C-alpha positions, -999 to +999 in steps of 0.1 A: +704+321-389+677+337-411+657+304-409+659+303-371+647+339-370+617+331-392+609+300-370+612+321-338+590+349-352+564+324-364+562+305-331+561+339-311+532+351-332+511+320-326+521+321-289+509+357-285+476+352-304+467+320-283+479+334-250+458+365-254+428+344-262+432+321-232+441+350-209+407+364-216+390+333-204+413+330-174+410+367-163+373+369-164+368+334-148+391+345-119+371+378-116+339+357-113+355+337-085+359+305-105+388+283-097+410+280-129+429+247-125+452+250-155+462+277-180+478+258-209+493+270-242+494+241-267+485+205-264+504+173-258+534+167-236+545+194-211+575+214-219+573+238-190+551+241-160+548+261-128+522+270-103+511+305-093+484+310-067+458+283-075+465+278-112+491+256-130+506+274-160+517+250-186+535+253-220+529+222-241+546+207-272+520+213-300+513+250-304+480+246-320+458+262-293+454+261-256+427+261-228+419+276-194+405+246-175+379+258-150+367+237-120+333+222-126+335+222-164+345+186-164+339+159-138+365+161-110+392+135-115+395+124-079+365+110-060+362+099-023+335+074-014+320+064+020+339+034+035+372+045+020+402+048+043+420+082+040+443+103+061+440+139+070+465+166+078+452+195+099+464+231+103+446+253+128+419+227+132+411+227+095+418+199+070+445+211+046+455+178+029+436+147+022+457+116+014+442+088-006+472+065-009+504+054+009+487+061+042+511+041+064+540+064+053+521+096+061+534+115+092+514+137+116+480+126+100+447+113+112+437+080+096+402+067+095+373+053+074+351+078+057+315+078+070+305+110+052+323+136+031+312+168+015+338+189-003+314+211-023+288+226+002+294+216+039+332+213+036+333+186+062+344+150+066+333+125+092+356+097+100+356+065+120+389+067+138+396+036+158+358+032+165+353+069+174+332+091+150+350+125+145+340+154+123+365+178+108+360+210+089+378+212+055+396+243+043+382+257+010+415+254-005+425+219+008+444+196-014+437+159-023+469+140-027+472+107-046+499+091-067+522+120-059+498+146-074+479+173-056+444+185-067+428+214-051+392+208-040+365+230-056+337+242-033+304+247-052+309+285-051+342+282-070+328+260-098+319+272-132+283+261-130+276+280-097+280+314-114+254+335-130+247+331-168+262+366-172+294+357-154+298+325-173+290+341-207+316+368-201+342+343-191+336+324-224+332+355-247+363+371-232+386+348-253+373+360-287+370+396-273+408+396-265+415+385-300+394+414-314+413+439-292+447+424-302+438+425-339+428+462-336+461+470-317+481+451-343+463+469-372+471+502-355+507+492-349+510+482-386+497+516-396+523+533-375+552+512-389+540+512-426+526+548-428+499+561-450+504+555-487+503+584-511+483+583-543+511+579-569+533+547-567+571+553-567+585+520-581+581+483-586+600+458-565+604+420-562+580+404-538+581+366-528+608+347-547+599+311-555+624+282-552+637+266-585+624+294-606+645+319-628+642+347-602+660+326-576+685+311-600+698+346-610+699+358-574+669+382-573+658+389-537+627+402-520+628+440-519+650+444-551+638+476-569+633+470-607+647+499-627+650+489-663+642+458-686+663+455-718+674+491-713+638+505-710+628+521-677+601+501-660+582+529-643+553+519-621+531+499-645+531+464-630+506+450-655+529+462-684+559+446-668+540+413-663+531+413-700+567+418-710+577+388-689+549+366-702+558+376-738+595+367-733+591+330-727+625+313-731+641+346-743+668+362-722+659+396-706+685+420-691+672+436-659+688+464-639+678+462-602+687+483-572+695+466-539+701+491-512+729+513-525+741+488-551+729+486-587+729+451-603+725+439-638+711+403-642+700+383-673+669+363-667+651+339-689+613+335-682+602+299-685+569+280-683+553+247-692+540+241-728+511+264-738+518+287-709+532+322-707+566+330-695+572+331-658+602+342-635+588+328-602+583+359-582+556+384-573+558+420-585+548+447-559+537+482-567+553+504-540+537+536-530+556+563-510+542+568-475+540+594-449+537+591-412+501+585-398+487+608-373+471+595-340+436+599-355+445+583-388+460+553-370+427+546-353+407+553-385+428+529-407+428+502-379+390+504-379+388+502-416+411+471-417+390+455-389+358+461-410+373+450-444+390+420-430+358+408-412+339+412-444+366+391-462+365+364-436+327+360-438+329+360-476+354+331-473+330+312-451+302+318-475+322+306-505+334+275-485+299+266-477+286+271-513+314+250-529+330+230-502+363+215-512+389+199-489+417+213-510+405+249-501+411+242-464+444+248-447+454+234-413+481+243-389+509+231-413+496+253-441+491+283-417+528+278-404+540+276-440+522+309-451+533+326-418+569+317-426+567+331-460+552+364-447+579+365-419+606+365-446+591+399-458+597+416-425+581+425-392+558+451-409+540+424-430+541+399-402+523+423-379+496+428-405+492+390-409+491+385-371+463+410-369+443+390-396+449+357-378+439+371-344+407+385-358+401+352-377+405+331-344+381+354-326+354+352-353+360+313-359+356+306-321+323+324-321+308+302-348+280+279-334+300+248-339+300+223-309+331+226-286+338+262-297+330+292-277+301+302-299+283+268-291+288+273-254+274+308-256+243+293-273+238+268-245+240+297-220+215+317-240+191+288-240+196+284-202+188+321-198+155+317-218+145+285-200+155+297-166+173+265-158+205+249-173+205+221-199+215+187-186+253+189-183+257+153-196+238+161-228+257+194-233+290+176-226+281+150-252+274+176-278+308+193-272+325+159-272+310+150-306+319+185-320+355+183-307+358+148-322+346+160-356+369+190-355+398+168-346+391+144-375+388+175-399+421+188-385+438+154-392+423+155-428+435+190-437+469+184-420+473+153-442+464+175-472+488+201-462+517+176-459+508+162-493+508+196-508+543+203-493+556+169-507+543+174-541+551+211-543 
């Protein structure tokens, strides 16, 4: 049951972070009048799908990201050429459906050979119907139907490329922006739950317990308060306690720990490899008593956490560039593993970790790497300076190469993560 809870919390956290990011893209694209064809969370096969208004909302199998697919970002999948035979269904003298296959089985339709069709500007189609040339106006939300699938047409004023540079930039930047807002809210929520620590620590307690190590073997659990070792009160000096453990390699130690209202006595023998100090296989946490945070303190601490975490993220990027090592990278598997470990510590710690991940996702997406939001914003900046857009084919090729490189890197780090899990 505990494992299912951890898995649920981990998946829920990623779902919220990714959904907030993609919702930013979706919301501001809709405000600009762009047709958003699909709002997807995850990649791969569909698990759940429904349509609301003009957008298909999809939950996919692999929870490693998502996307808001806007009309005009990619070439439309369905094309109609002159000379092609199609069928039209009209409502109130406007074409509402354009059928491209199974024409003989369509009822209450007009069949004919296309002489000219414009579904972007004029919204009209001219057909040769039994030797007679007829022109029909097309509804701006008409559907093209082929192979049992309906695709809404995208008039030029509903396409991504038709909007101003400012509107497009906002729809792109809104994704990372929502992650920054979510991170701030989560930092504030964590402050409310955890409180403000006082200056003096109150006790030491067991943090993460590692499998196959003495701490687990004798039944120590996360949150156990350490009171005495060999009859001596531990106090709040974590360094002194660690030194005692290191000096007691292969020597039994008698610990008194408090778990809730229960006091337990355990005998634990630190062990380690040859030429190493003794270890018990757990972290030691110095616990500070806390008080409730005021409204103003909540915002102040959240702001400090945002600034300090941002500095730490950029420092990590700098260190990675200065001494690149594949073993220092972690992919989705490693992230899920760490998140699961933090979820074991409770909702307070998981909230703080979720804030860090949301902030990291926002910053990472703004890096000038092809296929990421930062790269697309750079192209928009260049367009604003030039006064005209860059060739969409060239920009598309840059993003495609960037996506391919990121995909290969993701495979490599995932492979490393799996090997790390296998070899412990």
